[in-house]
C-alpha positions as CSV (number, residue, x, y, z in Angstrom):
1,M,0.6,32.2,57.2
2,N,0.9,32.7,53.5
3,P,-1.7,31.1,51.3
4,D,-0.5,28.5,48.8
5,P,0.6,30.0,45.5
6,P,-1.7,29.4,42.6
7,T,-0.7,26.6,40.4
8,S,0.2,27.6,36.8
9,S,-2.0,26.1,34.1
10,A,0.5,27.1,31.3
11,P,2.2,23.6,31.0
12,R,-1.2,22.0,30.9
13,E,-2.4,24.4,28.2
14,R,0.7,23.8,26.2
15,L,0.3,20.1,26.4
16,G,-3.4,20.3,25.4
17,Q,-2.4,22.6,22.4
18,S,0.3,20.1,21.3
19,T,-2.2,17.3,21.5
20,R,-4.8,19.2,19.4
21,I,-2.1,20.1,16.8
22,F,-1.0,16.4,16.6
23,L,-4.6,15.2,16.3
24,D,-5.3,17.8,13.6
25,H,-2.3,16.7,11.6
26,L,-3.3,13.1,12.0
27,K,-6.8,13.8,10.9
28,H,-5.6,15.8,7.9
29,H,-3.2,12.9,6.9
30,L,-5.9,10.3,7.2
31,L,-8.4,12.3,5.2
32,S,-5.9,12.9,2.4
33,L,-5.2,9.2,1.9
34,P,-6.3,7.8,-1.5
35,F,-9.2,5.3,-1.8
36,V,-7.3,2.0,-2.0
37,T,-4.9,3.1,0.8
38,T,-7.8,3.9,3.0
39,A,-9.4,0.6,2.4
40,A,-6.1,-1.2,3.0
41,L,-5.9,0.6,6.3
42,I,-9.4,-0.1,7.5
43,A,-9.9,-3.7,6.4
44,P,-7.1,-5.3,8.6
45,I,-8.4,-3.4,11.6
46,V,-11.9,-4.5,11.0
47,V,-10.7,-8.1,10.6
48,A,-8.6,-7.9,13.7
49,V,-11.6,-6.7,15.7
50,L,-13.9,-9.4,14.3
51,D,-11.3,-12.1,15.0
52,L,-10.9,-10.9,18.6
53,V,-14.6,-11.2,19.1
54,G,-14.5,-14.6,17.5
55,H,-11.8,-15.7,19.8
56,L,-13.7,-14.5,22.9
57,I,-16.9,-16.3,21.8
58,T,-15.8,-19.5,19.9
59,G,-12.0,-19.6,20.4
60,T,-11.4,-19.2,16.7
61,G,-10.9,-16.2,14.5
62,W,-14.0,-15.7,12.4
63,I,-12.3,-14.4,9.3
64,S,-8.5,-15.2,9.5
65,H,-9.4,-18.9,10.0
66,F,-10.7,-19.0,6.5
67,C,-8.3,-16.6,4.9
68,S,-4.8,-17.4,6.1
69,L,-2.6,-19.0,3.5
70,Y,-2.0,-22.7,4.5
71,V,-0.8,-25.1,1.9
72,S,-2.7,-28.2,3.1
73,P,-6.3,-26.6,2.8
74,V,-5.4,-25.3,-0.7
75,I,-4.2,-28.6,-2.0
76,H,-6.4,-31.1,-0.2
77,S,-9.6,-29.2,0.3
78,G,-9.5,-26.8,-2.7
79,Q,-9.8,-23.7,-0.6
80,V,-8.4,-21.4,-3.3
81,Q,-9.9,-18.3,-1.6
82,R,-6.8,-18.4,0.6
83,L,-4.7,-17.5,-2.4
84,V,-6.5,-14.2,-2.7
85,L,-7.6,-13.3,0.8
86,Y,-4.6,-14.0,3.0
87,P,-3.5,-10.2,3.1
88,L,-6.8,-9.6,5.0
89,A,-6.0,-12.2,7.6
90,R,-4.7,-11.2,11.0
91,P,-1.2,-12.6,11.7
92,S,-0.9,-11.0,15.1
93,L,-2.0,-7.7,16.6
94,S,1.5,-6.3,16.7
95,L,2.4,-7.5,13.2
96,T,-0.9,-6.0,11.9
97,F,0.0,-2.5,13.1
98,T,3.6,-2.9,12.0
99,N,2.4,-3.8,8.5
100,L,0.1,-0.8,8.4
101,L,2.8,1.6,9.5
102,L,5.1,0.4,6.7
103,L,2.4,-0.1,4.1
104,V,0.6,3.2,4.1
105,P,3.4,5.5,2.9
106,F,4.4,3.2,0.0
107,L,0.9,2.4,-1.0
108,S,-0.3,6.0,-0.9
109,A,2.6,7.2,-3.0
110,M,2.2,4.5,-5.6
111,E,-1.6,5.0,-5.8
112,K,-1.2,8.7,-6.4
113,K,1.3,7.9,-9.1
114,K,-0.5,5.0,-10.9
115,G,-4.2,5.5,-10.0
116,S,-6.5,3.5,-7.7
117,L,-7.7,0.8,-10.2
118,S,-4.2,0.2,-11.4
119,I,-2.7,-0.2,-7.9
120,L,-5.6,-2.4,-6.9
121,W,-4.9,-4.8,-9.8
122,F,-1.2,-4.9,-9.1
123,C,-1.6,-5.6,-5.4
124,F,-4.1,-8.4,-5.7
125,T,-2.8,-10.0,-8.9
126,L,1.0,-9.5,-9.0
127,F,1.6,-9.1,-5.2
128,T,-0.9,-11.5,-3.8
129,I,-2.1,-14.4,-6.1
130,I,1.1,-15.1,-8.0
131,P,3.4,-15.1,-4.9
132,A,0.8,-17.3,-3.2
133,I,0.9,-19.8,-6.0
134,I,4.7,-19.8,-5.9
135,Y,4.6,-20.3,-2.2
136,V,2.2,-23.2,-2.4
137,I,4.1,-25.0,-5.1
138,V,7.5,-24.6,-3.5
139,V,6.4,-25.6,0.0
140,A,4.4,-28.6,-1.3
141,L,7.4,-29.8,-3.4
142,Y,9.7,-29.5,-0.4
143,A,7.4,-31.2,2.0
144,Y,6.7,-34.2,-0.2
145,S,10.3,-34.6,-1.4
146,A,11.5,-34.5,2.2
147,R,8.7,-36.9,3.2
148,M,7.3,-34.4,5.8
149,P,3.7,-33.8,4.7
150,E,2.9,-32.5,8.1
151,H,4.7,-29.3,7.3
152,L,1.9,-28.5,4.8
153,A,-0.5,-27.7,7.7
154,R,2.0,-26.2,10.1
155,Y,3.3,-23.1,8.4
156,G,1.1,-20.3,7.0
157,C,1.1,-16.7,5.8
158,A,-1.1,-13.8,6.7
159,G,-1.1,-10.1,6.5
160,T,0.2,-7.4,4.1
161,S,3.9,-7.8,4.6
162,G,4.3,-9.1,1.1
163,W,2.7,-5.9,-0.2
164,V,5.2,-3.8,1.9
165,V,8.2,-5.6,0.3
166,A,6.8,-5.4,-3.2
167,L,5.9,-1.8,-3.1
168,A,9.2,-0.8,-1.5
169,V,11.1,-2.5,-4.3
170,W,8.8,-1.2,-7.0
171,S,8.8,2.4,-5.8
172,T,12.6,2.5,-5.2
173,L,13.4,1.2,-8.7
174,E,11.0,3.6,-10.4
175,D,12.4,6.5,-8.4
176,E,15.9,5.5,-9.4
177,Q,14.8,5.4,-13.1
178,E,13.3,8.9,-12.7
179,D,16.4,10.2,-10.8
180,N,14.1,11.0,-7.9
181,L,15.7,8.9,-5.2
182,Q,15.6,10.6,-1.8
183,D,17.4,9.3,1.3
184,R,15.4,8.5,4.4
185,M,16.2,9.7,7.9
186,L,16.0,7.2,10.8
187,F,15.0,8.9,14.1
188,G,15.9,12.2,12.4
189,A,19.6,11.5,12.8
190,I,20.7,8.5,10.8
191,R,20.7,8.9,7.0
192,L,19.7,5.8,5.1
193,P,20.3,5.5,1.4
194,A,17.1,4.9,-0.5
195,K,18.5,2.0,-2.4
196,I,18.9,-0.1,0.7
197,I,15.4,0.4,2.1
198,P,13.9,-2.6,0.4
199,G,16.7,-4.8,1.7
200,L,16.4,-3.5,5.2
201,I,12.6,-4.2,5.2
202,I,13.2,-7.8,4.1
203,L,15.9,-8.3,6.8
204,F,13.6,-6.7,9.3
205,Y,10.8,-9.1,8.6
206,F,13.2,-12.1,8.5
207,F,15.1,-11.5,11.7
208,L,12.7,-9.5,13.9
209,V,9.2,-10.5,12.9
210,P,8.0,-14.1,13.5
211,D,5.3,-15.8,11.4
212,T,6.4,-14.2,8.1
213,S,7.7,-16.1,5.1
214,L,11.0,-15.2,3.5
215,L,9.9,-17.2,0.4
216,L,6.8,-15.1,0.0
217,H,8.8,-11.8,0.4
218,L,11.5,-12.8,-2.1
219,S,8.7,-13.8,-4.5
220,N,7.1,-10.4,-4.2
221,A,10.5,-8.6,-4.5
222,G,11.3,-10.5,-7.7
223,I,7.9,-9.8,-9.2
224,A,8.2,-6.1,-8.3
225,Y,11.7,-6.0,-9.9
226,L,10.3,-7.5,-13.1
227,L,7.4,-5.0,-13.1
228,A,9.7,-2.0,-12.6
229,M,12.1,-3.3,-15.3
230,K,9.1,-3.8,-17.7
231,R,9.9,-7.5,-18.2
232,L,6.5,-9.0,-17.2
233,P,4.1,-10.3,-19.9
234,P,1.8,-7.5,-21.2
235,F,-1.4,-9.4,-20.0
236,L,-0.2,-9.1,-16.4
237,V,0.2,-5.3,-16.6
238,L,-3.0,-3.2,-16.6
239,S,-2.5,-0.4,-19.2
240,A,-3.8,3.1,-18.9
241,E,-6.2,2.5,-21.8
242,T,-7.7,-0.6,-20.0
243,C,-8.1,1.3,-16.8
244,R,-9.8,4.1,-18.6
245,R,-12.2,1.7,-20.3
246,Y,-13.1,0.1,-17.0
247,E,-13.6,3.4,-15.2
248,E,-16.0,4.5,-17.9
249,N,-18.0,1.4,-17.4
250,G,-21.3,1.9,-15.5
251,M,-20.4,-0.7,-12.9
252,M,-17.4,1.3,-11.8
253,N,-19.2,4.6,-11.4
254,R,-19.9,4.0,-7.7
255,F,-16.2,3.6,-7.0
256,V,-14.9,6.3,-9.4
257,H,-16.9,8.9,-7.6
258,C,-15.9,7.8,-4.1
259,R,-13.8,10.2,-2.0
260,G,-10.1,9.7,-2.6
261,Y,-10.5,7.7,-5.8
262,I,-7.7,8.6,-8.3
263,S,-8.6,7.9,-11.9
264,V,-5.9,7.0,-14.4
265,D,-6.3,10.5,-15.9
266,G,-5.8,12.1,-12.6
267,S,-2.7,10.1,-11.6
268,E,0.8,11.4,-12.0
269,Q,1.5,9.0,-14.8
270,S,-0.9,10.8,-17.0
271,G,1.5,13.8,-17.3
272,Y,1.1,17.5,-16.6
273,L,-2.4,18.8,-16.1
274,P,-3.5,22.4,-15.5
275,I,-4.9,23.1,-12.0
276,S,-7.1,26.0,-13.2
277,T,-7.5,28.2,-16.3
278,T,-9.7,31.0,-17.4
279,S,-8.6,31.2,-21.0
280,S,-11.0,30.1,-23.7
281,T,-8.2,29.2,-26.2
282,M,-8.0,25.6,-26.9
283,P,-4.7,23.9,-25.8
284,G,-2.3,22.7,-28.4
285,T,-1.9,26.0,-30.4
286,S,1.1,28.2,-30.3
287,S,-0.8,31.1,-28.7
288,S,-2.1,28.9,-25.9
289,G,1.5,27.6,-25.2
290,Q,2.7,31.2,-25.0
291,N,-0.1,32.3,-22.7
292,A,0.5,29.3,-20.4
293,S,4.0,30.4,-19.8
294,T,3.5,34.2,-19.5
295,S,-0.1,34.9,-18.6
296,P,-1.2,34.9,-14.9
297,S,-4.5,33.4,-16.0
298,F,-2.9,30.0,-16.1
299,P,-1.5,29.5,-12.6
300,G,-1.3,25.7,-12.9
301,A,1.2,25.6,-15.7
302,G,4.1,23.3,-15.2
303,R,2.8,21.8,-11.9
304,R,2.0,18.2,-11.5
305,L,-1.2,17.2,-9.6
306,G,-0.3,16.3,-6.0
307,E,2.7,18.6,-5.8
């Protein structure tokens, strides 16, 4: 009687190797995320875990209960913190992860382009507070004009879906202005023109994702359009000089030196910067410009940080 043939461990080894490669790529991607993007990725997950614990103990989400954007508490109880904190609230577990999957690529690209402090200002001022005020005013006017005040406490908003829409519109319009639009591939087989991506995202949320507000998304899209077209009042747009002044403040040092923080001088909007140089000649002279283009001692010439 022949003994059983030895089982081959090659498929198992290949599967283990593929898993390790995937985990290494995922770890490298997560560690390369900028500061604000990392915070935007971690905060909703922490809130979701705390809300889950709260539901198990008290039957109510500990954080989302006080952060979700409902019109009635804002108007009748003065809970204005909801106008700022509703992106941190947990809409649902599936929607939380959907928002994160869509948010991280857009937020990471724009943070590298604009700087951490600048993107933080835009997200919480232009893409959070102003759309929330518009939402509260429009819903309140509709409810009272239709004599249905009960709707003020029935419908609410939570999560970062508004950020996704705003960043998609903003990044697409800026890439179009810079002639840098690149089509996207769906499932590696279907080519999607970059211009229609924001519209597809809005339609995706409207038709396929419950508990999201079309009014809030359209408000974010409109504000992002005005921002990209440079039609917003100057006091709403944080300039590079203002960012630099805040970053040089002593109170900001703890954040400026955090891993992944991108200063306004290190962002792509600051222009071309050398990666390394060994020349002692001061830039700006004719000799330094010639050396930068011909000498191998200036390997970073003509390259943008992040490329």
